[in-house]
Every structure is written in C-alpha cells, then in structure tokens.
N, C-alpha and C positions, 0 to 999 in steps of 0.2 A: 188674646181673644177671650180668655177665661180668667178675668181678674179676681183675686181674693177679696178685694175691696171694690164695690160697684162704682162705676163711673157716674159722676154727679152732673157735670155740666153738659150742655148741648155741644156736640162737636168734639168732645174729648177723645172719643175713639178715633176719629179721623185725624186729629192732631197727633196722637200717639203713634198711629200707623205711619203718618208722614215722617215723624222723627225716626221711627224704626227703619224705614226705607232709606234714611240718610246715613245710617251707620254701615259698617263693613259687613258684607259687600254692599256698597252703595247702589241703589236703584233710583236715580234721580227722577226718572219718568214717573214712577209710582209716587214718590214724594210730592212732585208737582201736582198730580191729580188729587191726592188726599189733602194737601194744603188748600187747594182751590175749593174742595168740598167743605172743608172746615170753615173757610171764609163765607161760603154760601149759607151755612146753617147757624153759625155762632156769631150773631151780630153784636152781642154785648160782651164778648169774652175779653178778659184782660190780656190774652195772648194774641189778639187780633193783629196788632201792629207788628209783632214779631213774625207772624204767619205771612203778612203782606211782604215783609222783607225777604222771607224765604222764597215766596212766589216770584218776586222781582228777580232775585238772584238765579233761580232755577230756569226761568223763562229766557234768560240771556246766556245760559250755559250752552256749550257746544255739545249737543246731543246727537247721536247716542253716546253715552259715557263709555260704554263697552259694546263690542260685537263679539259674541261668543262663537268660537270656531270649534266645531265637532268634526271628527273624522281624521284620517291619516294623511291626507295630502299636505305637503310642506308649504303652507300658506300662513303668513304672519297675521294674527288677529288685529294688530295695530294697523296694518295695511288695509285690512277690510274696514276697520272703523273709519279711516280717513276717506275712503271711497263713499261710504254710507253718509258720513257727516257732510261731505261736500254736496250731496244730493238731498239731504234732509229737508231743506225748505220746501221743495216740491212735494215730498212725501207728507210733510205736515199739512200742506194745503188740503189734502184729502180728508183731514180730520177737523177742518175749520168748523167752529161752533159745536164741537162735540167734545167738550172739555172733560167729561167723565169717562172717556174711553181711552184705553191703552191697547194697542194692537201689536201682537208679536208677529214678526215676519221671519220665515225660514226659507233661505235660498240654498238649493242643493246643486253643487257642480260635480260632475262625474268625468273622470278621465277616460281615455281609450280602453277598450276591453280586449283581453286576450280571447281568441276564439276557443270555444269549448274543446275542439279537437287538439289544440296545442297546449292544453293545460296538463300539468302533472298531477294536480290535486284540485278539488273543488274550489271555486273562487270564493272569496270572502263576501259576505252580504254587504250591500250598499243600498241606501235609499234611492228611489228613482229620482232622476234630475227634475228640476222644476222649482216651484215655490208654493208655500203654504202661508196663508194669512188668517190669523185667528184673534178675536178679541180676548183680552186677558182679564180686565177688570171693567166693570160697568156699574158705576155707583148710582147712576140714574138709569132706569131700565130704558134701553134703546131698542126700538122695533127692529125686527130682523131685516126689514126692507132698508133701513138706514145702514146696518152693518153690510148688507149686500152692496149698497152704493159705495161705501168706503172701500170694499174689496175690489169693485170694478174700477175705481179710481186708482188704487195702489198697484194693481197687477201690471199694467203697462209700464208704469214708472219703475217698479222693482225689476221688471224684465229687462230694462235698458241699463241697469246699473253695471258699470264696467268692472265687475268683480273678476279677479284673476281666474284664468282657465286652468284646468288641471292637465298637466302634461304627462305625468307619471301614469304608466299603464296600471289598470285595476286599482286606482286610488280615487278618493272622493273627499269632499268636505261639505259641511252645512254651515252657513253663516246665519246666526240668529241675533236679531236686534229688535228693539221696541220703538214704536212710533207713537207720539203723543202730541196733541195740539198745544201750541204755545200761546 
C-alpha cells in the first residue's frame, strides 16, 4: 500500500492486491473482488486477459476456501467448510449484483452451561450465541440501505445452516467465513 515506486497504470493497485490475496494464506474471495475491480477500471491493460482468466477460475472455485474456527469446542474446521460450501449458492444470491462487496459472517455456537452454584471457579468467557454479518471491503461505496438488505437476506439463511451443535459443557466455537458474489 506504500510503494517506493509509484504505480503508473490504471488498476495496478487492484491487480497487485488481487495477486497478493492469491498467495499464502490465500483469500480467494478478496482476489475475485479485486480482479473484477481491475477489469472494470483497466480497459487497455496488457494484463486484462490474464485477469479475466483469474476471474473465470475463481468464480468456479468452491468457496469458501476456508472456514476459520475459533474457540475450544472440538469441531473440525473442514466439517464446517463443507456445510457452508453446500449452502453457499443461496448465500451468494444475497449479494447478486453487488460484486464489490465481501461480507464476513460469524456464527457462534455455545454448549450447555454449568450453573453458577455448581462451579468451582468462574467460568471462562464465551461470546454470546448468534451471528454477526459485516461488510469487509467495499470498493464502490454501497449505501447503508443496501448493506442492510444484504444482512436481512443473509440472516435467515445463515440461521438455518446445519452447523454442528456443541455438546461439551461450557464450551463454544465461532465459525467465520466470507461471502462474495460470483
């Protein structure tokens, strides 16, 4: 973001960010958004054909590439990814015609709690159960009303995801994944 040599061509920043998000750890959702932005602004670039190939490849990928699992509950991140990937077409539908928007979804699952009177020591902190939906990048300014529409569309779909329940007492996890239009 702070190059020692200034960027010369139109769309170079977007192209470089798209490539950067393709490297380890890969974030293909961001790569897709930045390659699309590059194609929108760099009409005469010599890299246009290669960017089109990247977009075609990323649009066909099984996203989300990863689902990050936070918390102590024994749930495999790969199992979470498979559940989310199976339901991703419906989630992507909420972002139709909003190609500059990446939305981060956090779903928190909490197991049964030990009653305060039965505890030997204070319980560990856990986030409240539920979900959070927040825009992550917005290359073209999207009105708050549009973001609210996306959230209203995503909430019931995310709420119905068959994510594993937590059976262990006083345990929890948060599944974090990105949604982007294809």
